[in-house]
C-alpha positions as CSV (number, residue, x, y, z in Angstrom):
1,X,13.0,-0.3,17.7
2,X,9.4,0.7,18.3
3,X,6.0,-1.0,18.4
4,X,2.8,0.7,17.2
5,X,-0.1,0.5,19.6
6,X,-2.2,-2.6,19.3
7,X,0.7,-4.9,18.3
8,X,0.7,-8.3,19.8
9,X,3.3,-11.1,19.7
10,X,2.5,-14.7,18.8
11,X,4.3,-17.5,20.6
12,X,5.5,-20.6,18.8
13,X,3.3,-22.8,20.8
14,X,0.1,-20.7,20.3
15,X,0.8,-20.6,16.5
16,X,1.3,-24.4,16.4
17,X,-2.1,-24.8,18.2
18,X,-3.7,-22.5,15.7
19,X,-2.2,-24.6,12.9
20,X,-3.9,-27.6,14.3
21,X,-7.4,-26.1,13.9
22,X,-10.0,-28.2,12.1
23,X,-10.5,-28.3,8.4
24,X,-14.1,-27.2,8.2
25,X,-14.9,-25.2,5.0
26,X,-17.1,-24.7,2.0
27,X,-18.1,-27.8,0.1
28,X,-19.1,-27.5,-3.6
29,X,-21.7,-29.8,-5.0
30,X,-20.3,-32.2,-7.6
31,X,-21.2,-31.7,-11.3
32,X,-22.0,-34.3,-13.9
33,X,-19.4,-33.2,-16.5
34,X,-16.1,-35.1,-16.2
35,X,-12.8,-34.5,-18.1
36,X,-10.0,-36.0,-16.0
37,X,-9.4,-39.2,-14.2
38,X,-7.0,-40.5,-11.6
39,X,-7.6,-37.8,-9.0
40,X,-8.7,-38.7,-5.5
41,X,-12.5,-38.9,-4.9
42,X,-12.3,-36.1,-2.3
43,X,-9.7,-33.3,-2.1
44,X,-9.2,-30.7,0.7
45,X,-7.5,-27.5,-0.2
46,X,-5.9,-25.2,2.4
47,X,-5.7,-21.5,1.6
48,X,-5.6,-18.1,3.3
49,X,-8.9,-17.0,4.8
50,X,-9.2,-14.0,2.6
51,X,-7.5,-12.2,-0.3
52,X,-6.4,-13.4,-3.7
53,X,-5.2,-16.8,-2.6
54,X,-8.6,-17.6,-1.2
55,X,-10.4,-16.4,-4.4
56,X,-8.1,-18.4,-6.6
57,X,-8.3,-21.6,-4.6
58,X,-12.1,-21.3,-4.6
59,X,-12.3,-20.7,-8.3
60,X,-10.0,-23.7,-9.0
61,X,-12.1,-25.9,-6.8
62,X,-15.3,-24.9,-8.5
63,X,-13.7,-25.5,-12.0
64,X,-12.4,-28.9,-11.0
65,X,-15.8,-30.0,-9.8
66,X,-17.3,-29.0,-13.1
67,X,-14.7,-30.9,-15.1
68,X,-13.7,-33.9,-12.9
69,X,-15.4,-36.5,-10.7
70,X,-13.6,-35.2,-7.5
71,X,-15.3,-33.4,-4.7
72,X,-13.4,-30.4,-3.4
73,X,-13.5,-28.8,0.1
74,X,-12.0,-25.4,0.8
75,X,-10.5,-25.1,4.3
76,X,-9.4,-21.5,5.1
77,X,-6.3,-21.1,7.3
78,X,-5.7,-18.5,10.0
79,X,-1.9,-18.4,9.6
80,X,1.1,-19.9,7.8
81,X,1.4,-22.9,10.0
82,X,-2.3,-23.7,9.4
83,X,-1.6,-23.8,5.7
84,X,0.9,-26.7,6.1
85,X,0.1,-28.6,9.3
86,X,-3.1,-30.2,8.1
87,X,-1.2,-31.7,5.1
88,X,1.4,-33.2,7.5
89,X,-1.4,-34.7,9.6
90,X,-3.4,-36.0,6.7
91,X,-6.3,-33.6,7.1
92,X,-5.7,-31.9,3.8
93,X,-4.3,-32.7,0.4
94,X,-3.1,-29.5,-1.3
95,X,-2.3,-26.1,0.0
96,X,-2.4,-22.7,-1.8
97,X,0.4,-21.0,0.1
98,X,3.2,-18.4,0.2
99,X,6.7,-18.5,1.8
100,X,5.4,-20.8,4.5
101,X,6.5,-23.6,2.2
102,X,10.1,-22.3,2.1
103,X,10.2,-21.9,5.9
104,X,8.8,-25.4,6.5
105,X,11.3,-26.9,4.1
106,X,14.1,-25.2,6.1
107,X,12.6,-25.9,9.6
108,X,12.7,-22.2,10.2
109,X,10.8,-20.0,12.7
110,X,7.4,-21.6,13.7
111,X,8.3,-24.7,11.7
112,X,11.5,-25.3,13.7
113,X,9.9,-26.8,16.8
114,X,10.7,-30.4,17.7
115,X,7.1,-31.3,17.1
116,X,7.6,-30.7,13.3
117,X,10.5,-33.2,13.2
118,X,12.8,-31.2,10.9
119,X,12.7,-29.8,7.4
120,X,9.4,-30.8,5.6
121,X,9.3,-32.8,2.4
122,X,6.9,-30.4,0.6
123,X,6.7,-30.4,-3.2
124,X,5.4,-27.9,-5.7
125,X,2.7,-28.5,-8.2
126,X,2.4,-25.1,-9.8
127,X,4.1,-21.8,-8.9
128,X,2.4,-18.8,-10.5
129,X,4.5,-15.6,-10.6
130,X,3.3,-12.5,-8.9
131,X,4.8,-9.0,-8.3
132,X,6.2,-8.2,-4.8
133,X,7.6,-4.9,-3.7
134,X,8.8,-2.6,-1.0
135,X,6.3,0.3,-0.7
136,X,7.5,3.6,0.6
137,X,6.0,7.0,1.2
138,X,7.0,9.3,-1.6
139,X,7.9,12.1,0.8
140,X,10.5,9.8,2.5
141,X,12.7,10.0,-0.6
142,X,13.5,6.3,-0.7
143,X,14.5,5.4,-4.3
144,X,16.7,2.4,-3.8
145,X,17.4,0.0,-0.8
146,X,20.5,2.0,0.2
147,X,18.2,4.9,1.0
148,X,16.5,2.9,3.7
149,X,19.4,3.6,6.2
150,X,18.0,5.5,9.2
151,X,14.4,5.2,7.9
152,X,11.3,3.8,9.7
153,X,10.8,0.3,8.3
154,X,7.6,-1.6,9.1
155,X,7.8,-5.2,10.4
156,X,4.8,-7.3,11.2
157,X,4.3,-9.2,14.5
158,X,3.9,-12.9,14.0
159,X,4.7,-12.8,10.3
160,X,8.1,-14.3,9.4
161,X,7.1,-14.3,5.7
162,X,6.9,-10.5,5.7
163,X,9.8,-9.9,8.0
164,X,12.3,-12.2,6.3
165,X,11.5,-10.7,3.0
166,X,12.2,-7.2,4.5
167,X,15.5,-8.5,5.9
168,X,16.4,-9.7,2.4
169,X,15.6,-6.3,0.9
170,X,17.9,-4.6,3.5
171,X,20.6,-7.1,2.7
172,X,20.4,-6.0,-1.0
173,X,22.1,-2.8,0.1
174,X,24.3,-4.5,2.8
175,X,22.0,-3.3,5.6
176,X,20.4,-5.1,8.6
177,X,17.7,-4.2,11.1
178,X,20.4,-2.4,13.1
179,X,20.7,0.2,10.3
180,X,17.0,1.2,10.3
181,X,14.3,2.2,12.8
182,X,12.3,-1.0,13.1
183,X,8.6,-0.3,13.7
184,X,6.4,-3.3,14.7
185,X,2.9,-3.4,13.1
186,X,0.0,-5.3,14.5
187,X,-0.9,-6.7,11.1
188,X,0.2,-6.5,7.5
189,X,-2.8,-5.2,5.6
190,X,-4.3,-2.5,7.8
191,X,-1.0,-1.8,9.7
192,X,1.0,-1.2,6.6
193,X,-1.5,1.1,4.9
194,X,-2.2,3.2,8.0
195,X,1.4,3.2,9.0
196,X,2.4,4.9,5.7
197,X,-0.6,7.2,5.5
198,X,-0.3,8.3,9.2
199,X,3.4,9.0,9.0
200,X,4.4,6.2,11.4
201,X,6.6,4.3,8.9
202,X,8.5,5.2,5.8
203,X,8.6,1.8,4.0
204,X,7.0,-1.7,4.3
205,X,6.8,-4.9,2.3
206,X,3.6,-5.1,0.3
207,X,2.2,-6.3,-3.0
208,X,1.2,-4.2,-6.0
209,X,-2.3,-3.9,-7.4
210,X,-3.9,-3.5,-4.0
211,X,-6.6,-1.2,-2.7
212,X,-4.5,-0.5,0.3
213,X,-1.6,0.9,-1.8
214,X,-4.1,2.9,-3.9
215,X,-5.1,4.7,-0.7
216,X,-1.5,5.4,0.1
217,X,-0.9,6.7,-3.4
218,X,-3.9,9.1,-3.0
219,X,-2.8,10.3,0.5
220,X,-0.8,13.4,1.2
221,X,2.4,11.4,1.5
222,X,2.1,9.6,-1.9
223,X,3.5,6.3,-2.9
224,X,6.8,5.2,-4.4
225,X,8.1,1.7,-5.0
226,X,11.7,1.1,-3.9
227,X,13.6,-0.1,-6.9
228,X,16.0,-3.0,-7.0
229,X,18.2,-2.6,-10.2
230,X,18.4,-6.0,-11.9
231,X,22.0,-5.4,-13.0
232,X,23.2,-5.1,-9.3
233,X,24.4,-8.7,-9.2
234,X,26.0,-8.4,-5.8
235,X,22.9,-6.9,-4.3
236,X,20.7,-9.7,-5.8
237,X,23.2,-12.3,-4.5
238,X,22.8,-11.0,-1.0
239,X,19.0,-10.8,-1.3
240,X,18.7,-14.3,-2.7
241,X,21.0,-15.8,0.0
242,X,18.1,-15.1,2.3
243,X,15.1,-15.6,0.0
244,X,16.3,-17.6,-3.1
245,X,12.9,-17.8,-4.8
246,X,12.7,-14.0,-5.2
247,X,13.8,-12.8,-8.6
248,X,14.1,-9.4,-10.5
249,X,10.9,-8.2,-12.1
250,X,10.1,-5.1,-14.1
251,X,6.5,-4.2,-13.7
252,X,4.1,-1.7,-15.2
253,X,0.7,-2.8,-13.8
254,X,-0.2,-1.3,-10.5
255,X,-0.3,1.8,-8.4
256,X,2.4,4.5,-9.0
257,X,3.7,2.7,-12.1
258,X,2.7,2.5,-15.8
259,X,4.1,1.4,-19.2
260,X,5.6,4.9,-19.5
261,X,7.1,4.6,-15.9
262,X,8.0,1.0,-15.2
263,X,9.6,0.0,-11.9
264,X,12.2,-2.6,-11.1
265,X,10.8,-4.5,-8.2
266,X,10.7,-8.2,-7.3
267,X,8.9,-11.3,-8.5
268,X,7.8,-14.2,-6.3
269,X,5.3,-17.1,-6.5
270,X,1.8,-16.9,-5.1
271,X,-0.4,-18.8,-4.4
272,X,1.9,-21.8,-4.8
273,X,0.0,-25.0,-5.0
274,X,1.9,-27.7,-3.1
275,X,1.6,-31.1,-1.4
276,X,3.9,-33.5,0.4
277,X,6.5,-35.6,-1.5
278,X,4.7,-38.7,-0.2
279,X,1.7,-38.0,-2.3
280,X,1.2,-40.6,-5.1
281,X,2.9,-39.4,-8.3
282,X,0.1,-40.6,-10.5
283,X,-2.5,-38.7,-8.5
284,X,-0.4,-35.5,-8.6
285,X,0.0,-36.0,-12.4
286,X,-3.8,-36.3,-12.8
287,X,-4.2,-33.2,-10.6
288,X,-2.0,-30.9,-12.5
289,X,-3.4,-32.3,-15.8
290,X,-6.9,-31.3,-14.5
291,X,-5.6,-27.9,-13.5
292,X,-4.3,-27.5,-17.0
293,X,-7.4,-28.8,-18.8
294,X,-9.8,-26.7,-16.7
295,X,-7.8,-23.5,-17.1
296,X,-10.4,-21.9,-19.4
297,X,-13.1,-22.4,-16.8
298,X,-11.4,-20.5,-14.0
299,X,-9.0,-18.1,-15.9
300,X,-11.2,-15.0,-15.5
301,X,-12.0,-15.4,-11.8
302,X,-9.3,-13.0,-10.5
303,X,-6.7,-10.7,-12.2
304,X,-3.8,-12.9,-10.9
305,X,-5.4,-16.3,-11.7
306,X,-4.1,-16.3,-15.3
307,X,-0.6,-16.8,-13.9
308,X,-1.6,-20.4,-13.2
309,X,-1.2,-21.1,-17.0
310,X,1.4,-23.9,-17.3
311,X,3.8,-21.8,-19.4
312,X,4.1,-19.4,-16.4
313,X,3.5,-21.5,-13.3
314,X,5.3,-24.6,-14.5
315,X,8.8,-23.2,-14.0
316,X,11.4,-22.7,-11.3
317,X,12.3,-21.1,-9.0
318,X,9.8,-21.9,-6.3
319,X,9.9,-22.3,-2.6
320,X,10.3,-26.0,-2.7
321,X,11.2,-28.7,-5.3
322,X,8.5,-29.7,-7.8
323,X,6.7,-33.0,-7.2
324,X,7.7,-35.9,-9.5
325,X,4.2,-36.2,-10.8
326,X,4.1,-32.5,-11.7
327,X,7.5,-32.7,-13.4
328,X,6.3,-35.7,-15.5
329,X,3.3,-33.8,-16.8
330,X,5.4,-30.6,-17.4
331,X,7.9,-32.6,-19.4
332,X,5.2,-34.2,-21.5
333,X,3.8,-30.7,-22.3
334,X,7.3,-29.4,-23.2
335,X,7.3,-26.9,-20.4
336,X,10.1,-28.2,-18.1
337,X,13.5,-27.0,-19.3
338,X,17.1,-27.9,-18.7
339,X,17.3,-24.9,-16.5
340,X,14.4,-26.1,-14.5
341,X,16.1,-29.5,-14.1
342,X,19.3,-27.9,-12.9
343,X,17.4,-25.8,-10.4
344,X,15.5,-28.9,-9.2
345,X,18.7,-30.7,-8.4
346,X,20.1,-27.7,-6.6
347,X,16.9,-27.3,-4.5
348,X,16.8,-31.0,-3.6
349,X,20.5,-30.8,-2.6
350,X,19.7,-27.8,-0.3
351,X,16.8,-29.7,1.3
352,X,19.1,-32.7,1.9
353,X,21.6,-30.4,3.6
354,X,18.9,-28.8,5.7
355,X,17.9,-32.3,6.9
356,X,21.5,-33.2,7.7
357,X,21.9,-30.0,9.7
358,X,18.7,-30.8,11.7
359,X,20.0,-34.3,12.4
360,X,23.3,-33.0,13.6
361,X,21.6,-30.4,15.7
362,X,19.4,-33.0,17.5
363,X,22.6,-34.9,18.4
364,X,24.4,-31.8,19.6
365,X,21.4,-30.4,21.6
366,X,21.6,-32.8,24.6
367,X,25.2,-31.9,25.6
368,X,24.5,-28.2,25.0
369,X,21.3,-28.3,27.2
370,X,23.2,-30.1,30.0
371,X,25.8,-27.3,30.0
372,X,23.0,-24.7,30.0
373,X,21.2,-26.2,32.9
374,X,24.5,-26.7,34.8
375,X,25.1,-23.0,34.5
376,X,21.7,-22.3,36.2
377,X,19.8,-21.2,33.1
378,X,16.2,-22.0,33.6
379,X,13.5,-22.5,31.0
380,X,11.7,-25.3,29.3
381,X,13.4,-27.8,26.9
382,X,11.2,-26.5,24.1
383,X,12.3,-22.9,24.7
384,X,15.9,-24.1,24.8
385,X,15.6,-26.0,21.6
386,X,14.1,-22.9,19.8
387,X,17.1,-20.9,20.9
388,X,19.6,-23.6,20.0
389,X,18.2,-24.6,16.6
390,X,17.7,-21.0,15.4
391,X,21.4,-20.3,16.1
392,X,22.5,-23.7,14.7
393,X,20.4,-23.4,11.6
394,X,22.0,-20.2,10.4
395,X,25.5,-21.1,11.4
C-alpha cells in the first residue's frame, strides 16, 4: 500500500465539523409565472460545490422559480456529510447527492458516529441514471476485473464513496485490497487523471464523459474501461452485496467507446434528489410534480440533466427507499411498476434491519468497552465506538 505525495487523511470528527458548515448560497429572484402549488415557500437545496451535480441543481432551482411560487436557495457542500447533515438539522430541504445517501442509511463510515444516532431515514424523490466505470491505462492490459490482481489501483483519501465502489469492483472478481497494490490519491478528480497519465496507478474509479478521462485517452498510456460482463451473475452478486444500487450498463457515449465499440460497465444514480422520510408527503408530491412539469425548462442545461425525466429517474434501484409522496405521484403517472414496489419493500426491510443492528450494537457496546478499558486499552469512547460499530455493522 502506497500513498502519493500530497495525500491527507480526514478524521471522522473533522468531517462531521465540515458537515455542520452553514448553508449560505446563491439565491434566485422569484418570477411571476406560477405552475405548481403545495410546495414550501422557501426551499434550500444541498449539492456538490462543483461538477454536474451543482449545474443540475442550479438549473432545476432556476426552472422551479420560473414555474412555481417557491424561492430556492442553492447551498454548495464541501463533502458527503455536508450533503446530508443540514437536512437532518433542519437547515436544508432537499439534497442532490451520490452514495452518501446509502452510507447514511447504513450508518456507515462518517455516518456511523454516535452523534448521527444510527441509520438515517432518508427517502428518494428522483434517481436519474448515470454511467459509472473503472478507468484503466490501456498499456496496463486490464480488460476485466480479474486482471486487476497485482495492479496499482487508486483509492482516494477521505472518499468512502469512491473507495467502497472500488472494493465492490474487486469483489466482482473475488478480489480484495490485499490482492492489489493500493495507491492512495489526494483527491479524485486531479489525482485520478494525473495518477493514470504519470504512470502512478493502473486503474481508478471514475465517470465517463469527463474532460479528465479525455486527457488520459490522449496521453501516451491511453484509456481502457474495465468491462463487467452482464452475464456473470456470480460476479454481479458479489458486487451488489457491497453496492446494491449499482447495475449493469452497456454504454456507447464517452471517451474510448462508441456505437461500434460499446463497453459493458456500470450504472448508478446521480445526482439523486432526496429528503428525509419525515417530510410532508403532500409537499414532496407537489415538489416532484413541479420537477416533472418544469422539465422542458431545464432539460438542456447539462448533458446528464435529461436523465431527470420521470420515465428514467422514477424507478428503482436507488440508494434509499422512495418517499411516499414521490411514489404517489409516480403511481398516478403510470411510472411506478410492480418491480419497483417489490424493490421498495426489500429496501425498507434492509433499512429496518440496519436500525435493529444499530440498537443491538448500542446495548452491546457498554460491556465491550468495559472489557477494553480493563485490558488497559486507552482511547476516547468515540474512537472505541467507531472501532466497535464498524466491526459489528459488517458482522
